[in-house]
C-alpha positions in Angstrom: -2.2 -51.3 33.8 -0.3 -48.8 31.7 -2.3 -47.2 28.9 -2.2 -49.1 25.6 -0.4 -47.7 22.6 -2.2 -47.1 19.4 -0.4 -50.0 17.9 -1.7 -52.3 20.6 -5.2 -50.9 20.3 -5.2 -51.5 16.5 -3.9 -55.0 17.0 -6.6 -55.8 19.6 -9.3 -54.3 17.3 -8.1 -56.4 14.4 -8.1 -59.6 16.5 -11.5 -58.8 18.0 -13.1 -58.2 14.6 -11.5 -61.3 13.2 -12.7 -63.3 16.2 -16.2 -62.1 15.9 -16.3 -62.7 12.2 -14.7 -66.1 12.4 -16.9 -67.2 15.2 -20.0 -66.2 13.3 -18.7 -68.1 10.2 -17.9 -71.3 12.3 -21.3 -71.3 13.9 -23.1 -70.6 10.6 -21.2 -73.5 8.9 -21.8 -75.9 11.8 -25.4 -75.0 12.0 -25.9 -75.4 8.3 -24.0 -78.7 8.2 -25.9 -80.0 11.2 -29.2 -78.9 9.8 -28.4 -80.4 6.4 -27.5 -83.9 7.7 -30.5 -84.1 10.0 -32.9 -83.0 7.4 -35.9 -85.5 7.4 -36.6 -87.6 4.3 -39.4 -86.6 2.0 -42.6 -88.7 2.4 -42.3 -90.4 -1.0 -38.8 -91.7 0.0 -40.0 -93.5 3.2 -40.4 -97.3 2.5 -43.8 -98.8 3.2 -42.5 -101.8 5.1 -39.6 -101.3 7.5 -36.8 -103.8 8.2 -36.7 -105.2 11.7 -33.3 -103.7 12.2 -34.4 -100.3 10.9 -34.6 -98.6 14.3 -31.2 -99.9 15.2 -29.6 -98.5 12.0 -31.4 -95.2 12.4 -30.0 -94.8 16.0 -26.5 -95.8 14.9 -26.7 -93.3 12.1 -27.8 -90.5 14.4 -24.8 -91.2 16.7 -22.4 -91.1 13.8 -23.8 -87.8 12.6 -23.7 -86.3 16.1 -20.1 -87.4 16.6 -19.2 -85.9 13.2 -20.9 -82.6 13.9 -19.1 -82.4 17.3 -15.8 -83.2 15.8 -16.3 -80.6 13.1 -17.1 -77.9 15.7 -14.0 -78.7 17.8 -11.7 -78.7 14.8 -13.2 -75.4 13.5 -12.8 -73.8 16.9 -9.1 -74.9 17.2 -8.5 -73.6 13.6 -10.2 -70.3 14.6 -7.9 -69.9 17.6 -4.8 -70.5 15.4 -6.0 -68.1 12.8 -6.8 -65.4 15.4 -3.3 -65.8 16.9 -1.7 -65.5 13.5 -3.9 -62.6 12.5 -3.0 -60.8 15.7 0.7 -61.2 15.0 0.3 -60.1 11.4 -1.9 -57.2 12.6 0.8 -56.1 15.1 3.4 -56.1 12.3 1.1 -54.3 9.8 0.2 -51.7 12.5 3.8 -51.0 13.1 4.5 -50.5 9.4 1.6 -48.2 9.0 2.3 -46.2 12.1 6.1 -45.8 11.4 5.6 -42.3 9.9 3.9 -41.2 13.2 6.9 -42.5 15.1 9.2 -40.5 12.9 7.1 -37.4 13.4 7.1 -37.9 17.2 10.9 -38.3 17.2 11.3 -35.2 15.1 9.1 -33.3 17.5 11.2 -34.4 20.4 14.4 -33.3 18.7 13.0 -30.0 17.6 14.8 -27.0 19.1 16.2 -23.7 18.0 19.2 -25.5 16.3 17.4 -28.5 14.7 14.4 -26.7 13.0 16.2 -27.0 9.6 15.6 -30.8 9.6 12.7 -32.2 7.6 10.9 -35.5 7.5 10.4 -35.8 3.8 8.1 -38.8 4.1 7.8 -41.0 1.1 4.9 -43.2 0.0 1.4 -42.7 -1.3 -0.5 -39.4 -0.7 -2.5 -40.6 2.2 -3.4 -39.1 5.6 0.0 -39.9 7.1 1.9 -38.4 4.2 -0.3 -35.3 4.5 0.5 -35.2 8.3 4.2 -35.4 7.6 4.1 -32.7 5.0 2.1 -30.4 7.3 4.7 -31.0 10.1 7.5 -30.1 7.6 5.7 -26.9 6.7 5.3 -26.1 10.4 9.0 -26.6 11.0 9.8 -24.4 8.0 7.6 -21.6 9.4 9.2 -22.0 12.9 12.7 -22.0 11.3 11.9 -18.7 9.5 10.4 -17.2 12.6 13.4 -18.1 14.8 15.8 -16.8 12.1 13.9 -13.5 11.9 13.9 -13.2 15.7 17.6 -13.8 15.9 18.2 -11.2 13.2 15.9 -8.8 14.9 17.6 -9.1 18.3 21.0 -8.7 16.7 20.0 -5.7 14.7 18.2 -4.1 17.7 21.3 -4.6 19.9 23.4 -3.0 17.2 21.1 0.0 16.7 20.7 0.6 20.4 24.5 0.4 20.9 25.0 3.5 18.7 23.2 6.1 20.8 24.5 4.7 24.0 28.1 4.8 22.6 27.5 8.4 21.5 26.3 9.3 25.0 29.2 7.6 26.7 31.7 9.3 24.4 30.2 12.8 25.0 30.4 12.3 28.7 33.9 10.8 28.8 35.3 13.6 26.5 33.8 16.3 28.7 35.0 14.6 31.9 38.5 14.1 30.5 39.0 17.9 30.3 40.7 19.5 33.3 38.3 22.3 33.8 35.3 22.1 31.3 33.6 25.4 30.9 29.9 26.1 30.8 29.8 25.9 27.0 31.4 22.5 27.0 28.9 21.2 29.6 26.1 22.6 27.5 27.5 20.9 24.3 27.7 17.6 26.1 24.2 18.0 27.3 23.0 18.6 23.8 24.8 15.5 22.5 23.4 13.4 25.3 19.9 14.7 24.7 20.2 13.9 20.9 21.4 10.4 21.6 18.6 9.9 24.1 16.0 11.1 21.7 17.3 8.7 19.0 17.2 5.8 21.5 13.7 6.7 22.5 12.5 6.8 18.9 14.0 3.4 18.3 12.4 1.9 21.4 9.0 3.5 20.4 9.4 2.0 16.9 10.2 -1.5 18.4 7.1 -1.3 20.7 4.9 -0.3 17.8 6.3 -3.1 15.7 5.6 -5.6 18.5 2.1 -4.3 19.0 1.3 -4.3 15.3 2.3 -8.0 15.0 -0.5 -9.0 17.3 -4.1 -9.7 16.4 -6.2 -6.6 15.8 -8.4 -5.8 18.7 -11.4 -3.4 18.8 -11.6 -2.8 15.0 -13.5 0.3 13.8 -14.9 1.3 10.5 -13.1 4.1 8.7 -12.0 5.2 5.2 -8.5 4.6 3.9 -8.8 7.9 2.0 -9.3 9.9 5.2 -6.4 8.1 6.9 -4.2 8.9 3.9 -5.3 12.6 4.0 -4.4 12.9 7.6 -1.0 11.3 7.0 -0.4 13.7 4.2 -0.9 16.6 6.5 1.8 15.2 8.8 4.4 15.1 6.0 3.3 18.3 4.2 6.0 20.5 5.7 8.8 18.0 4.8 7.4 17.6 1.3 7.6 21.4 0.8 11.1 21.5 2.1 12.1 18.9 -0.5 10.0 20.7 -3.2 8.2 17.5 -4.1 5.4 17.5 -6.7 2.5 15.9 -4.7 -0.3 14.3 -6.7 -3.3 12.7 -5.0 -6.2 10.6 -6.1 -8.1 9.7 -3.0 -11.4 7.9 -3.6 -13.6 6.4 -0.9 -12.2 3.1 0.3 -14.0 2.0 3.5 -12.3 -0.6 5.7 -12.5 -2.0 9.2 -9.5 -2.2 11.5 -7.4 -0.5 14.2 -7.4 3.1 13.1 -4.4 4.0 15.2 -2.2 1.3 13.7 -3.5 2.0 10.2 -2.6 5.6 10.6 0.9 4.7 11.7 1.3 2.4 8.7 0.2 4.9 6.2 2.3 7.6 7.8 5.3 5.4 7.6 4.7 4.8 3.9 4.5 8.5 3.1 7.4 9.3 5.4 9.6 6.8 3.6 8.5 8.1 0.2 9.4 11.7 1.2 12.7 10.7 3.0 14.1 8.6 0.2 12.6 10.4 -2.8 14.6 12.6 -5.1 14.8 16.3 -4.4 12.0 18.0 -6.4 10.7 14.6 -7.5 7.2 13.1 -7.6 5.1 11.9 -4.7 1.8 10.3 -5.8 -0.8 8.9 -3.4 -3.7 6.9 -4.7 -6.5 5.2 -2.7 -9.2 3.1 -4.3 -11.4 0.1 -3.9 -9.9 -2.9 -5.5 -12.7 -5.3 -6.2 -15.5 -6.1 -3.8 -13.4 -7.2 -0.8 -10.2 -5.1 -1.0 -9.1 -1.5 -0.6 -5.7 -0.4 -1.9 -3.4 2.5 -1.1 -0.6 3.1 -3.6 2.4 5.4 -3.0 4.7 6.3 -5.8 7.9 8.3 -5.5 10.9 9.2 -7.7 14.4 8.2 -6.6 17.4 6.2 -7.5 17.2 3.0 -9.6 16.8 0.1 -7.2 17.7 -3.6 -7.7 14.4 -5.5 -8.2 15.7 -8.7 -6.6 16.4 -7.0 -3.3 13.3 -4.9 -2.9 12.0 -7.5 -0.4 14.8 -6.5 2.0 13.1 -3.1 2.5 10.5 -4.8 4.7 13.0 -6.4 7.0 13.7 -4.7 10.3 16.5 -2.1 10.4 16.9 -2.1 6.6 17.3 1.4 5.3 17.1 2.6 1.7 20.8 3.3 1.4 22.1 -0.1 2.4 23.1 -1.7 -0.9 19.7 -2.0 -2.4 20.5 -0.7 -5.8 23.0 0.5 -8.3 22.6 4.2 -7.2 21.4 4.0 -3.7 20.2 7.1 -2.1 22.3 8.6 0.7 21.1 7.3 4.1 19.4 9.9 6.2 20.7 10.3 9.7 17.2 9.9 11.3 15.1 6.8 11.4 15.5 3.3 12.8 14.8 1.3 9.7 11.6 -0.1 11.0 9.1 1.9 9.0 8.2 -0.6 6.3 8.5 -3.5 8.8 5.8 -1.8 10.8 3.7 -1.4 7.6 4.0 -5.1 6.8 3.2 -6.1 10.3 0.1 -3.9 10.4 -1.1 -5.2 7.0 -0.6 -8.9 8.1 -2.4 -8.3 11.4 -5.4 -6.9 9.4 -5.4 -9.8 6.9 -3.8 -7.7 4.2 -0.5 -7.4 2.4 2.0 -4.9 1.2 4.2 -5.1 -1.9 6.9 -2.9 -3.4 8.0 -2.7 -7.0 11.0 -0.9 -8.4 10.3 1.7 -11.1 12.4 1.5 -14.2 13.0 5.3 -14.1 13.9 5.1 -10.4 12.0 5.1 -7.2 9.4 2.8 -5.8 5.7 1.9 -6.1 4.4 0.5 -2.8 0.9 -0.9 -2.6 -0.9 -1.5 0.7 -3.9 -4.0 0.3 -6.4 -4.3 3.2 -9.8 -6.0 3.5 -12.8 -3.8 2.8 -15.8 -3.4 4.9 
């Protein structure tokens, strides 16, 4: 036999329960009725002298009562069968009505694909378990839709970014080969161009691999201090800060945490690198680490720079978004280096550690970026 559907199982359960309850009720009524009509007379109601035909009448009365009890039991059983059949049909219809949202969810799950994730169930009705299941399914579709959209944007942007160094390499080679007799200096110039394009492509691929690794669950966490991680990252950007004559201010207080130290170091380095790269020449660079409450540590990086549009700050955390791409009224010129993945990696590392990262545009120009991570 094929497996029964949940609708058939619910119908059988309804019918079985009604059959058991109805049978108990019929037996109880018949037993009570039979017991009542055969109840012996009290002693004070028995006559002292009996009629000669008394035994005949008593026997006839017993036969009538037996026939009535048997007829009552047969009628009750027939009515029980009819009621059970009707209740099974009604239960089948009710089960179908109650389980219709599940059928809608199943149909939506079968239709779900990369092009239909925008569809929603939007179940109506009371706030019961089925409504909650439908709303949860809609939320899952929304998350999947956002993830697929982000993946498509990421692939398109990565393809575009990788096309640039490859095009530069091909152009340098073709230009040199097109010359009748290229000299040693021309070959050397081509080799430098190819090497620069290769380094740029390598940096982009390394950044993509770091982003993919940082989006995974943190493995082998270790205890460390966010202040120490920030101090090491500051050493790596110290030379560039001096070149741009930045005023560096630090307030590094102990902020113990637990996580992947290598990924956290990359995230903090990216924060400081972006602050130095897109900050104003001779501007401010402030780094603050502190314990925020009992369960959070925070690293805040503040830099001067152009006035940015507050409603587009969130785009900075998208892959391949650089500071100069239309984010403000006076966007900073876009540096030639960088793949636009720095803050994307910061957000991925924070999410993998159960934390978050936020950015806020300063009224006087620049950004305030806060990295929140769970404390030890």
